[in-house]
C-alpha positions in Angstrom: 0.1 16.9 7.4 2.4 15.9 4.4 4.2 14.0 7.2 1.3 12.2 8.6 0.7 11.2 4.7 4.1 9.7 4.3 3.7 8.0 7.9 0.1 6.4 6.4 1.8 4.9 2.9 4.6 3.4 4.9 2.2 1.8 7.0 0.1 0.2 3.9 3.7 -0.7 2.3 4.6 -2.3 5.5 1.1 -4.3 5.9 1.3 -5.2 2.5 5.2 -6.5 2.9 3.7 -8.5 5.8 0.8 -9.8 3.8 3.1 -11.2 1.4 5.3 -12.6 3.7 2.5 -14.6 5.2 0.8 -15.8 2.3 4.6 -17.4 1.4 4.3 -19.1 4.7 0.6 -20.3 3.6 2.1 -21.9 0.5 5.0 -23.0 2.9 2.3 -24.9 5.3 0.4 -26.4 2.1 3.8 -28.0 0.8 4.1 -29.1 4.4 0.8 -30.8 4.3 1.2 -31.8 1.0 4.5 -33.3 0.8 4.4 -34.4 5.0 1.7 -37.0 4.3 -0.1 -34.8 7.1 -3.5 -36.3 6.4 -1.7 -39.5 7.7 -0.2 -37.9 10.8 -0.9 -38.3 14.4 -3.9 -36.2 15.6 -1.7 -33.9 18.1 0.4 -33.1 14.4 -2.8 -32.4 12.2 -4.2 -29.8 14.6 -0.8 -28.1 15.0 -0.5 -28.0 10.9 -4.5 -26.6 10.9 -4.2 -24.3 14.1 -0.6 -23.2 12.0 -2.6 -22.6 8.3 -5.6 -20.8 9.9 -4.0 -18.5 12.0 -1.2 -17.9 8.9 -4.5 -16.9 6.8 -6.0 -14.6 9.2 -3.1 -12.9 10.0 -2.3 -12.5 6.0 -5.9 -11.2 5.4 -5.7 -8.8 8.2 -2.4 -7.5 7.1 -4.0 -7.2 3.3 -7.1 -5.8 4.3 -5.2 -3.3 6.6 -3.2 -2.6 3.6 -5.8 -2.4 0.9 -7.9 0.3 3.3 -4.8 2.4 3.8 -4.3 2.5 0.2 -8.2 3.4 -0.5 -7.7 6.3 2.4 -4.8 7.6 0.5 -7.1 7.7 -2.4 -9.7 9.5 -1.3 -7.1 12.1 0.9 -5.4 13.3 -2.3 -5.2 17.1 -2.9 -6.7 18.4 -6.5 -3.1 18.5 -7.9 -2.5 14.7 -6.6 -6.0 13.9 -8.1 -4.8 15.4 -11.4 -2.1 12.7 -12.1 -2.0 9.4 -13.5 -1.8 8.1 -10.2 -4.3 10.0 -8.9 -6.5 9.2 -11.3 -5.8 5.4 -11.3 -6.3 5.5 -7.4 -9.5 7.0 -7.3 -10.9 4.6 -9.5 -9.8 1.1 -8.2 -12.5 -0.8 -6.7 -11.3 -1.0 -3.1 -14.3 -3.4 -1.9 -13.8 -5.5 -4.3 -10.4 -5.8 -3.5 -11.3 -6.6 0.1 -14.0 -9.1 -0.7 -11.7 -11.0 -2.9 -9.3 -11.2 -0.3 -11.9 -12.4 2.5 -12.9 -15.1 -0.2 -9.5 -16.3 -0.8 -8.7 -16.5 2.6 -11.9 -18.4 3.8 -11.3 -20.9 0.5 -7.5 -21.1 1.8 -9.0 -22.2 5.1 -11.7 -24.7 4.1 -9.3 -26.0 1.5 -6.3 -26.4 3.9 -9.0 -28.1 6.5 -10.4 -30.6 4.0 -6.6 -31.8 3.0 -5.8 -32.4 6.7 -9.0 -34.1 7.8 
């Protein structure tokens, strides 16, 4: 069981690292839109940048959501000794659903704002 928890934790960390990487790519795409004057570009370039921005935002959300779900599950699966620690108490009281809604809202807002900036 301990081995499984270690693997699950590693997966959660990996998901969050990938989410961070994709968020960095999202910022880079936004910089390309602004500094590359994509709104003035040909339609094919606009479609390419729009597609990349949307896919990047959705992928970042998927990794973030998965990482948060793994952290939530880990907080629920603690032993009594783990739950008694400061980290255990903190993990148990986190508003995981609000974090999920927040990441979804930021993803949707990123997509809408990006598409409006392009078109």
